[in-house]
C-alpha positions as CSV (number, residue, x, y, z in Angstrom):
1,M,9.5,-36.1,9.5
2,S,11.4,-33.3,7.6
3,T,12.0,-29.6,8.0
4,K,10.3,-27.5,5.5
5,R,10.9,-23.8,4.6
6,A,8.1,-21.3,4.5
7,V,8.2,-17.6,3.6
8,V,5.4,-15.4,4.8
9,L,5.1,-11.9,3.3
10,G,3.4,-9.5,5.7
11,G,4.1,-12.0,8.5
12,T,3.5,-9.6,11.4
13,G,0.0,-8.6,10.4
14,G,-3.1,-10.1,11.8
15,I,-3.4,-12.7,9.0
16,G,0.3,-13.3,8.5
17,S,1.1,-13.8,12.2
18,A,-1.8,-16.3,12.5
19,V,-0.3,-18.3,9.6
20,V,3.1,-18.3,11.2
21,R,1.8,-19.3,14.6
22,E,-0.2,-22.2,13.0
23,L,2.8,-23.5,11.3
24,L,5.0,-23.2,14.4
25,D,2.4,-24.9,16.5
26,S,2.0,-27.8,14.1
27,S,5.8,-28.4,14.1
28,G,6.7,-31.5,16.1
29,R,3.2,-32.8,16.3
30,G,3.8,-35.8,14.2
31,G,4.0,-33.8,11.0
32,D,6.7,-31.7,9.3
33,D,8.8,-29.1,11.2
34,W,8.7,-25.6,9.7
35,S,11.6,-23.2,9.3
36,I,9.7,-19.9,8.8
37,E,11.0,-16.6,7.3
38,V,8.8,-13.6,8.2
39,L,9.0,-10.4,6.1
40,A,7.5,-7.2,7.3
41,R,8.3,-3.5,6.9
42,R,9.4,-3.1,10.5
43,G,9.8,-5.1,13.7
44,G,7.9,-4.7,16.9
45,D,6.2,-6.7,19.6
46,V,4.7,-9.2,17.1
47,A,8.0,-9.7,15.3
48,D,9.7,-10.3,18.7
49,S,7.1,-12.8,19.8
50,L,7.3,-14.7,16.5
51,T,11.1,-14.9,16.6
52,A,11.0,-16.0,20.2
53,A,8.7,-18.8,19.1
54,G,11.2,-19.9,16.4
55,A,10.6,-17.8,13.3
56,T,13.2,-15.7,11.5
57,F,12.4,-12.0,10.9
58,T,13.5,-9.8,8.1
59,A,12.7,-6.1,8.0
60,G,11.9,-5.0,4.4
61,D,9.4,-3.9,1.8
62,R,7.5,-6.7,0.1
63,R,7.8,-4.7,-3.1
64,D,11.5,-4.4,-2.9
65,T,12.9,-6.6,-5.7
66,Q,16.2,-7.3,-3.9
67,V,14.5,-8.2,-0.7
68,L,12.2,-10.7,-2.5
69,R,15.2,-12.1,-4.4
70,D,17.1,-12.8,-1.2
71,L,14.2,-14.5,0.4
72,L,12.9,-16.5,-2.5
73,R,15.9,-17.4,-4.7
74,P,16.8,-20.3,-2.4
75,G,13.3,-21.8,-3.0
76,A,10.7,-22.7,-0.4
77,D,8.2,-25.4,0.3
78,L,5.5,-22.7,1.1
79,L,5.1,-19.0,0.1
80,V,2.3,-17.0,1.7
81,D,1.6,-13.5,0.4
82,T,-0.7,-11.6,2.7
83,V,-0.1,-8.1,1.3
84,G,0.1,-8.4,-2.5
85,A,-2.6,-6.3,-4.1
86,T,-1.9,-5.7,-7.8
87,R,-0.8,-7.4,-11.0
88,D,2.7,-5.8,-10.5
89,D,2.9,-7.4,-7.0
90,A,2.0,-10.8,-8.5
91,A,4.5,-10.3,-11.3
92,Q,7.3,-9.9,-8.8
93,L,6.7,-13.5,-7.6
94,L,6.6,-15.2,-11.0
95,P,10.3,-15.8,-11.4
96,Y,10.4,-17.9,-8.2
97,L,7.1,-19.9,-8.4
98,G,8.9,-22.9,-10.1
99,D,11.0,-23.4,-7.0
100,I,8.2,-23.1,-4.5
101,G,6.2,-26.2,-3.5
102,S,2.9,-24.3,-2.7
103,T,2.1,-20.6,-3.0
104,V,-0.9,-19.0,-1.2
105,F,-2.2,-15.6,-2.2
106,L,-4.6,-13.8,0.0
107,S,-7.4,-12.1,-2.0
108,S,-10.8,-11.0,-0.8
109,K,-14.5,-11.7,-1.1
110,A,-14.7,-8.1,-2.5
111,V,-13.9,-9.5,-6.0
112,Y,-17.3,-11.1,-6.3
113,V,-20.1,-9.3,-8.2
114,D,-23.8,-9.9,-8.5
115,E,-25.9,-9.9,-11.7
116,Q,-25.8,-6.1,-11.7
117,G,-22.1,-5.9,-11.4
118,R,-22.2,-4.7,-7.8
119,H,-19.4,-5.7,-5.4
120,A,-18.7,-5.3,-1.7
121,N,-17.1,-1.9,-2.2
122,S,-19.9,-0.5,-4.4
123,V,-22.0,2.3,-3.0
124,D,-25.0,0.1,-3.7
125,K,-24.3,-3.3,-2.1
126,P,-24.5,-6.6,-4.0
127,V,-27.5,-8.9,-3.8
128,F,-26.5,-12.6,-4.1
129,P,-29.3,-15.2,-4.4
130,G,-27.5,-17.6,-2.0
131,A,-24.2,-18.6,-0.6
132,V,-21.3,-17.3,-2.8
133,T,-19.2,-20.1,-4.4
134,E,-15.8,-19.7,-6.0
135,I,-17.4,-19.8,-9.5
136,Q,-19.4,-16.6,-8.8
137,P,-18.5,-13.9,-11.4
138,T,-15.9,-11.4,-10.3
139,V,-15.1,-7.8,-11.3
140,T,-13.1,-7.4,-14.5
141,P,-9.4,-7.5,-13.8
142,A,-7.7,-4.1,-14.2
143,D,-4.7,-2.1,-13.1
144,D,-6.7,0.5,-11.5
145,D,-5.9,2.3,-8.2
146,P,-6.2,-0.5,-5.6
147,T,-7.1,2.0,-2.9
148,S,-10.3,3.1,-4.8
149,R,-13.7,1.5,-4.4
150,D,-13.7,0.0,-7.9
151,G,-10.0,-0.6,-8.2
152,Y,-9.5,-2.7,-5.1
153,G,-11.3,-5.8,-6.3
154,A,-10.2,-5.4,-9.9
155,A,-6.5,-5.2,-8.9
156,K,-6.9,-8.3,-6.7
157,V,-8.5,-10.3,-9.6
158,A,-5.6,-9.2,-11.9
159,A,-3.1,-10.5,-9.4
160,E,-5.1,-13.7,-9.0
161,Q,-5.2,-14.5,-12.7
162,L,-1.6,-13.7,-13.3
163,L,-0.5,-16.2,-10.6
164,L,-3.0,-18.9,-11.6
165,D,-2.1,-18.6,-15.3
166,H,1.6,-19.3,-14.5
167,G,0.8,-23.0,-14.0
168,A,2.6,-23.4,-10.7
169,P,0.6,-24.7,-7.7
170,V,-1.1,-21.5,-6.4
171,T,-4.0,-21.4,-4.0
172,V,-6.0,-18.1,-3.9
173,L,-7.9,-17.6,-0.6
174,R,-10.9,-15.3,-0.5
175,P,-11.8,-14.3,3.1
176,S,-14.4,-11.9,4.4
177,K,-14.4,-9.6,7.4
178,V,-11.3,-11.0,9.0
179,H,-10.9,-11.0,12.8
180,G,-8.0,-12.0,15.1
181,P,-5.3,-10.5,17.3
182,G,-3.3,-7.9,15.5
183,I,-5.8,-7.1,12.8
184,G,-5.2,-3.5,11.7
185,R,-8.8,-2.3,12.1
186,P,-10.6,-4.8,14.4
187,R,-14.3,-4.6,13.8
188,E,-15.1,-6.1,17.2
189,W,-13.7,-2.9,18.8
190,F,-17.2,-1.6,17.9
191,V,-18.6,-3.7,20.7
192,V,-15.6,-3.9,23.0
193,R,-15.3,-0.2,23.3
194,R,-19.0,0.2,24.2
195,A,-18.8,-2.5,26.8
196,L,-15.6,-1.1,28.4
197,D,-17.2,2.3,28.5
198,G,-20.1,0.8,30.4
199,R,-22.7,1.8,27.9
200,D,-26.1,0.3,28.7
201,R,-27.6,0.5,25.2
202,V,-26.6,-0.5,21.7
203,L,-28.6,0.6,18.6
204,L,-28.8,-1.9,15.8
205,A,-30.2,-1.1,12.3
206,D,-32.6,-3.5,10.7
207,H,-33.2,-5.3,14.0
208,G,-29.6,-6.5,13.9
209,R,-30.5,-8.9,11.1
210,G,-27.6,-7.9,8.8
211,V,-25.3,-10.8,7.8
212,D,-21.8,-10.4,6.4
213,H,-19.8,-13.5,6.8
214,T,-16.7,-13.3,9.1
215,T,-13.4,-15.1,8.8
216,A,-11.0,-16.0,11.6
217,A,-7.4,-15.3,11.0
218,S,-6.7,-18.6,12.8
219,G,-9.0,-20.3,10.3
220,I,-6.9,-18.9,7.4
221,G,-3.8,-20.2,9.2
222,S,-5.2,-23.8,9.5
223,L,-6.3,-23.8,5.9
224,V,-2.8,-22.6,4.7
225,R,-1.3,-25.5,6.6
226,L,-3.5,-27.9,4.8
227,V,-2.9,-26.5,1.3
228,A,0.9,-26.5,2.0
229,G,0.7,-30.3,2.1
230,A,-1.6,-30.5,-0.9
231,P,-0.4,-28.1,-3.5
232,D,-2.7,-27.3,-6.5
233,R,-4.0,-24.5,-8.6
234,R,-7.3,-23.4,-7.1
235,I,-9.5,-20.7,-5.5
236,L,-10.9,-21.3,-2.0
237,N,-13.4,-19.3,0.0
238,V,-12.4,-19.2,3.7
239,A,-14.9,-18.2,6.4
240,D,-16.2,-19.1,9.8
241,E,-18.4,-22.1,10.4
242,T,-21.6,-20.1,10.4
243,A,-22.5,-16.6,9.1
244,L,-23.9,-14.8,12.2
245,T,-26.2,-11.8,12.2
246,A,-24.9,-8.5,13.6
247,L,-27.1,-9.0,16.6
248,E,-25.6,-12.5,17.3
249,I,-22.1,-11.0,17.0
250,V,-22.8,-8.2,19.4
251,R,-24.2,-10.7,21.9
252,T,-21.3,-13.0,21.5
253,V,-18.7,-10.3,22.1
254,A,-20.7,-8.8,25.0
255,A,-21.0,-12.2,26.6
256,H,-17.3,-12.8,26.5
257,L,-16.8,-9.5,28.3
258,D,-19.6,-10.3,30.8
259,H,-21.6,-7.3,29.6
260,R,-25.3,-7.1,28.8
261,F,-26.7,-4.4,26.5
262,D,-30.2,-3.1,26.3
263,E,-30.6,-3.9,22.6
264,V,-32.5,-1.2,20.7
265,L,-33.5,-2.9,17.5
266,L,-34.3,-0.2,14.9
267,D,-36.7,-0.6,12.0
268,A,-36.8,0.9,8.5
269,D,-38.1,4.2,9.9
270,A,-34.8,5.0,11.7
271,P,-32.3,7.4,10.1
272,A,-30.2,5.6,7.5
273,F,-26.9,6.1,9.4
274,V,-28.1,5.1,12.9
275,G,-27.4,1.7,14.2
276,L,-25.0,0.5,11.5
277,T,-22.4,-2.0,12.6
278,P,-19.3,-3.4,10.8
279,W,-21.4,-6.4,9.9
280,S,-24.5,-4.6,8.7
281,S,-25.6,-5.6,5.2
282,P,-28.9,-4.9,3.4
283,T,-28.9,-8.5,2.1
284,P,-27.0,-11.5,3.4
285,V,-23.4,-12.1,2.2
286,V,-22.4,-15.7,2.9
287,L,-19.4,-17.5,1.6
288,D,-19.7,-21.2,0.6
289,T,-16.7,-23.1,2.0
290,T,-17.5,-26.5,0.6
291,A,-14.4,-26.7,-1.5
292,A,-12.1,-25.9,1.5
293,R,-14.0,-28.4,3.7
294,A,-13.4,-31.1,1.0
295,L,-9.7,-30.9,1.8
296,G,-10.4,-31.8,5.4
297,W,-10.5,-28.2,6.7
298,E,-12.8,-27.5,9.6
299,P,-13.9,-23.9,9.8
300,P,-13.8,-22.4,13.3
301,R,-16.9,-21.2,15.2
302,Y,-16.9,-17.5,15.5
303,A,-17.6,-17.6,19.3
304,D,-14.5,-19.7,19.8
305,A,-12.1,-18.1,17.3
306,V,-12.9,-14.5,18.3
307,R,-11.9,-14.8,21.9
308,P,-8.1,-14.2,21.4
309,E,-8.9,-11.0,19.6
310,L,-11.2,-9.8,22.3
311,D,-8.7,-10.6,25.0
312,W,-6.0,-8.7,22.9
313,L,-8.3,-5.7,22.6
314,V,-9.0,-5.6,26.3
315,E,-5.3,-6.0,27.2
316,D,-3.7,-3.9,24.5
317,R,-6.2,-1.2,23.6
318,A,-8.4,-0.6,26.6
319,P,-5.6,0.6,28.9
320,H,-4.2,2.7,26.1
321,A,-7.6,4.3,25.5
322,R,-7.9,5.2,29.2
323,R,-4.5,6.7,29.3
324,R,-5.2,8.9,26.3
325,R,-8.5,10.1,27.7
326,R,-6.6,11.2,30.8
327,A,-3.6,12.7,28.9
328,V,-5.3,16.0,28.0
329,G,-6.6,17.8,31.1
330,V,-8.7,20.3,29.2
331,R,-12.2,19.2,28.2
332,P,-13.2,20.1,24.7
333,V,-15.9,22.8,24.1
334,L,-18.2,22.2,21.1
335,G,-19.1,25.9,20.6
336,P,-20.6,28.9,22.3
337,D,-24.1,27.4,22.7
338,V,-22.9,24.0,24.0
339,R,-21.8,23.7,27.6
340,L,-19.4,21.3,29.1
341,R,-21.5,18.5,30.6
342,P,-21.2,15.8,33.2
343,R,-20.0,12.4,32.1
344,G,-22.8,10.3,30.6
345,R,-24.8,13.3,29.2
346,R,-24.4,14.7,25.7
347,P,-24.5,18.2,24.2
348,R,-27.6,18.9,22.3
349,H,-25.7,19.1,19.0
350,A,-23.8,15.9,19.5
351,L,-24.8,12.6,17.8
352,P,-26.4,10.1,20.2
353,G,-23.8,8.5,22.5
354,D,-25.0,5.0,21.5
355,M,-25.0,5.7,17.8
356,T,-22.7,3.4,15.9
357,M,-20.0,5.9,15.3
358,P,-16.8,4.3,14.0
359,R,-13.6,4.7,16.0
360,S,-11.6,7.8,15.0
361,E,-8.8,7.5,12.5
362,V,-6.1,10.0,11.9
363,L,-3.4,10.5,9.3
364,F,-0.5,12.7,10.6
365,I,1.5,14.2,7.7
366,G,4.9,15.7,8.7
367,G,7.9,16.9,6.9
368,R,10.3,19.8,6.3
369,S,9.2,23.2,5.1
370,G,8.6,23.1,1.4
371,V,8.2,19.3,1.2
372,G,4.5,19.7,0.2
373,K,2.5,18.7,3.2
374,S,-0.4,21.1,2.6
375,T,-0.4,20.4,-1.1
376,A,-0.5,16.6,-0.4
377,A,-3.3,17.1,2.1
378,D,-5.3,19.1,-0.5
379,A,-4.8,16.4,-3.1
380,L,-5.8,13.7,-0.7
381,H,-8.9,15.8,0.2
382,E,-9.9,15.9,-3.4
383,L,-9.3,12.1,-3.8
384,L,-11.4,11.3,-0.8
385,A,-14.1,13.7,-1.7
386,A,-14.3,12.2,-5.2
387,R,-14.9,8.8,-3.5
388,D,-17.4,10.3,-1.1
389,V,-15.2,9.4,2.0
390,R,-16.2,11.5,5.0
391,H,-13.1,13.2,6.4
392,A,-11.8,16.5,7.8
393,V,-8.5,18.3,7.2
394,I,-6.7,20.4,9.9
395,E,-3.6,22.5,9.3
396,G,-1.8,22.0,12.6
397,D,0.3,25.1,12.1
398,T,-2.8,27.3,12.6
399,L,-3.8,25.8,16.0
400,D,-1.4,28.0,17.9
401,L,-0.4,30.6,15.3
402,A,-0.2,33.8,17.3
403,H,2.3,36.4,18.5
404,P,3.9,36.0,21.0
405,A,4.0,32.3,20.1
406,P,1.9,30.4,22.8
407,H,4.2,27.4,22.6
408,V,7.1,29.6,23.6
409,E,5.4,32.0,26.1
410,H,3.1,29.5,27.7
411,P,4.3,26.0,26.8
412,E,2.4,24.5,29.8
413,A,-0.9,25.6,28.1
414,R,-0.4,23.0,25.3
415,L,-2.7,25.3,23.2
416,A,-2.4,23.3,20.0
417,E,-3.5,20.1,21.7
418,R,-6.4,21.9,23.5
419,N,-7.6,23.5,20.2
420,L,-7.3,20.2,18.4
421,A,-9.4,18.5,21.1
422,A,-12.1,21.2,20.8
423,I,-12.1,21.2,17.0
424,W,-12.2,17.4,16.7
425,A,-15.0,17.2,19.2
426,N,-17.0,19.5,16.9
427,Y,-16.3,17.3,13.9
428,R,-17.2,14.1,15.8
429,A,-20.5,15.7,16.9
430,L,-21.3,16.0,13.2
431,G,-20.4,12.4,12.4
432,F,-16.8,12.7,11.2
433,H,-14.3,10.0,12.2
434,R,-11.4,10.4,9.8
435,L,-8.9,13.3,10.1
436,V,-6.0,14.4,8.0
437,Y,-3.6,16.5,10.1
438,T,-0.6,18.3,8.8
439,N,2.3,19.8,10.8
440,T,6.0,19.8,10.4
441,V,6.7,17.8,13.6
442,S,3.4,15.9,13.9
443,V,5.2,12.6,13.3
444,L,7.2,13.3,16.4
445,E,4.2,14.2,18.5
446,A,1.7,11.7,17.2
447,D,1.0,10.2,20.6
448,R,0.3,13.5,22.3
449,L,-1.9,14.7,19.4
450,A,-3.8,11.4,19.3
451,A,-4.4,11.7,23.0
452,A,-5.8,15.2,22.5
453,M,-8.4,13.8,20.1
454,G,-9.6,11.9,23.1
455,D,-11.1,8.6,21.7
456,D,-8.1,6.3,21.0
457,P,-7.9,7.0,17.3
458,A,-6.2,4.6,14.9
459,V,-3.0,6.4,13.8
460,V,-1.1,6.4,10.6
461,A,2.0,8.7,10.6
462,V,3.8,9.6,7.4
463,L,7.0,11.7,7.0
464,L,7.2,13.3,3.5
465,R,10.8,13.7,2.3
466,A,12.4,15.7,-0.5
467,G,15.9,16.6,-1.5
468,D,17.3,20.1,-1.0
469,E,17.1,21.1,-4.7
470,R,13.5,20.1,-5.1
471,T,12.6,21.7,-1.8
472,A,14.2,24.9,-2.8
473,Q,12.2,24.9,-6.0
474,R,8.9,24.4,-4.1
475,L,9.8,27.2,-1.6
476,G,10.7,29.4,-4.5
477,R,7.2,28.9,-6.0
478,R,5.7,29.8,-2.6
479,V,7.6,33.2,-2.4
480,G,7.6,34.0,-6.1
481,G,11.4,33.9,-6.5
482,A,14.5,32.4,-5.0
483,P,13.9,31.5,-1.3
484,P,16.3,32.9,1.3
485,A,19.3,30.7,1.8
486,T,18.6,30.7,5.6
487,Q,15.1,29.3,5.0
488,V,16.5,26.5,2.8
489,A,19.2,25.7,5.4
490,H,16.7,25.6,8.2
491,S,14.5,23.3,6.2
492,A,17.5,21.0,5.6
493,R,18.3,20.8,9.3
494,T,14.7,20.1,10.1
495,A,14.6,17.3,7.5
496,G,17.6,15.6,9.1
497,R,16.2,15.9,12.6
498,L,12.8,14.5,11.6
499,D,14.3,11.6,9.7
500,S,16.6,10.6,12.6
501,A,14.0,11.2,15.4
502,A,10.9,9.8,13.8
503,P,10.2,6.2,15.1
504,N,10.2,3.2,12.8
505,R,6.4,3.1,12.8
506,V,6.4,6.3,10.8
507,T,6.3,5.6,7.0
508,R,8.7,7.6,4.9
509,V,7.5,8.8,1.5
510,D,10.0,10.4,-0.9
511,T,8.2,13.0,-3.0
512,D,10.9,14.3,-5.4
513,D,9.6,12.5,-8.4
514,L,5.9,12.4,-7.4
515,A,3.1,14.6,-8.4
516,P,0.6,15.7,-5.6
517,A,-2.0,13.2,-7.0
518,D,0.6,10.4,-6.7
519,V,1.4,11.4,-3.1
520,A,-2.3,11.5,-2.3
521,R,-2.8,8.0,-3.7
522,R,0.1,6.7,-1.6
523,L,-1.3,8.3,1.5
524,A,-4.8,6.8,0.8
525,S,-3.2,3.4,0.4
526,L,-1.5,3.7,3.7
527,T,-4.6,4.7,5.6
528,G,-6.9,2.1,3.9
529,W,-9.7,4.6,3.9
530,L,-10.8,3.8,0.3
531,P,-11.1,0.0,0.3
532,D,-13.9,-1.8,2.1
């Protein structure tokens, strides 16, 4: 028995942490022991738990050349890249592949196309004649925007090919609809939330017959462990033992929570957007995992593998959701003709309570005066609109813009939060679930603002930064001349306070050398709103 070194890029995410835990769990069980280096942008509970279990954690950006050099120059028996997305990302790894025993690159089933060139992110979904094997045609590799519908798969294929063409033993894994503890956007929350809210009914489009194969993060972990001991150049699909229907998934999750729904199975006459689930698909999408099984890998059963994620959701998210619902004491009003109603009833203009509305998602954009928050939000709005991504934009400064200032004269009223609650309720009633919110200090008040939205939104907070000279230029364009020195000085003081007070979970984006469109693409990448 020997000790081997593994490096996991993105090791605190849902997939990366599953890989780390699998390797740690396998150590000392008659096989090799693993010394594991975990790289992620920031620490937190997951990083703490992994280090407590025996891993070593490094905080840093996977795209930072120096960080990669320090981690990979000593060589490794196993490298797992869970976050690489582009040809440039892959190129950063090439100098080190010769000193790595086995490299694993996480790709996606979104690379596959049908005979018409349609892929998982296409507006019109692909139609495959049967289970998809690794020789199924893919999108054409390209260096397009990886956050766009067409660019995501193309960028992944470009990265795959560059790594495979190197000649070193690289295994590309293509999962589908990944589930597991710590997954950024857990699809099972669709069911868990409804069960915890005590909803009696669930609406399912197409009688719940949609099939879109799922992949357990734990299954990816066990396959990574196998390929670490059998290095080769190859592509492997990775998915659960059986591709369940949306109805079977809903029943599986509900059963684990000891909840029973009245299943309303909708037919083709139902409105197109009603009853959709994260697993709805007009035609079945099933991955063939024969090649992975030939290595001795045993794909997990969904019903078994999903349990840790469901327990995590109940323990981690459910209490948080209840706290947020209680955090804002004022109930939102949907408009002059819609009255506040008792719990369990809905206003006449709201969407049906059992409709498959996705969980809210919010992007908070903060930063000093003159940094370009509104301009970035406008550019992001144009980018999302061009991709037909439903979203709303709210300028937070206008929510309590009055004289005397309500936040000074009546701070107890929390008027900005109350107005946000009312406005967001109106947007939700019309089917919106993504919000772009700008305000100087929003990154410091993200928890309170998210609580005001009232439905446990998934939060991404971004602090835009710029130097004093560039900020003064932008302020000058705003006023049509040189800005007052006091305004620039106040902006500089605010910048320092924001940067020091914003928590580590807030992403910093330096905008000095970026055009608004570049900032918008970065924001879109951070939210994940454009890929599947």
